[in-house]
C-alpha positions, -999 to +999 in steps of 0.1 A: -157+518+721-150+541+749-120+558+769-115+557+805-137+587+809-163+573+785-159+593+755-167+577+724-139+564+705-143+554+670-120+532+647-114+546+614-119+520+588-090+507+570-088+488+535-071+461+553-080+442+587-055+468+604-073+487+632-057+520+625-064+552+643-091+554+671-111+584+660-123+609+688-147+637+680-148+669+696-135+658+732-147+678+758-118+699+771-126+689+806-123+653+800-088+650+788-067+653+816-052+680+837-019+668+823-001+661+792+005+626+808-031+621+819-043+631+781-018+603+771-030+579+793-066+585+779-057+576+744-055+539+739-036+537+704-026+557+675-053+587+679-072+610+654-087+638+670-111+659+650-124+692+664-156+706+643-148+742+630-171+770+621-163+762+583-166+722+580-157+725+542-122+734+553-098+716+573-060+719+585-040+687+599-014+685+629+004+655+631+028+647+662+045+619+680+059+601+653+082+592+677+073+583+714+104+603+725+090+636+713+063+651+735+066+690+724+037+682+698+014+664+726+021+689+749+008+718+725-024+698+714-031+691+750-032+729+759-051+734+728-076+710+735-081+727+772-092+759+755-131+760+747-125+776+715-144+766+680-117+769+653-124+786+623-120+753+601-122+717+611-087+706+626-075+670+626-049+661+652-030+627+644-011+614+671+004+580+661+031+566+685+011+564+719+022+529+727+057+539+723+053+572+744+036+553+774+063+531+780+076+538+815+086+562+825+069+577+794+083+596+766+116+579+766+111+552+739+115+566+701+096+535+690+089+505+706+119+477+704+118+454+672+097+482+654+102+501+625+109+541+629+075+552+620+087+584+602+106+564+577+075+546+566+057+570+544+074+563+510+078+530+493+085+502+494+058+495+519+056+460+542+030+445+561+046+458+598+023+477+618+040+510+611+041+509+576+004+500+577-001+531+601+017+553+580-005+545+547-037+549+567-024+583+578-017+591+541-050+578+532-069+599+557-048+629+547-057+626+513-095+622+520-093+652+541-073+677+518-062+700+544-052+732+534-018+727+554-005+699+574+020+706+603+042+677+615+058+683+650+088+670+663+114+675+688+153+675+680+175+655+701+200+681+701+200+720+712+190+739+685+170+772+681+131+765+665+131+761+629+108+747+601+111+723+572+097+727+537+097+711+507+089+739+489+102+777+490+073+799+483+053+828+501+025+806+515+053+780+532+076+810+541+041+824+559+033+793+574+065+786+590+067+821+600+036+818+627+064+795+646+096+807+639+119+830+614+141+796+606+133+775+577+150+749+562+140+738+524+154+703+512+141+678+490+143+651+518 
């Protein structure tokens, strides 16, 4: 399968017949579109973008667009992909709610009508909805990758300063959050 620019997209296999994430490895920075909306249009559904790093034995992951109305992380990924830089380690970007984000006029719908909130599908009980299956697929891939860290980028619906959320208060998590902001909320969610 290829996108409209001819870039190869490979389906990530799932234990069930669920089609899961489209896999896009090392997209050419010139083929991803000039704008974030052009980039979004090149994604044909939930997408896993894999950028090969200098040390392929290590990986880091970024998850964004769990909600179709939260474009900040997609903007950040698009800007990163436009830079012809080889990262130190493999980077895996996960962009699940592409279909909700594409609904006209764009970035309006948190989720598609009559669909579950994907961000509420990561803990049991799971059912057979597409969102539950997609959440399980993302968890399976992340478990297999065993990344050094996972950063999940969201927007807030209100006006607030930037902040990070963690389920642990330790030096490593504090250092990671400090790369983005000096505010960290620690919660057991």
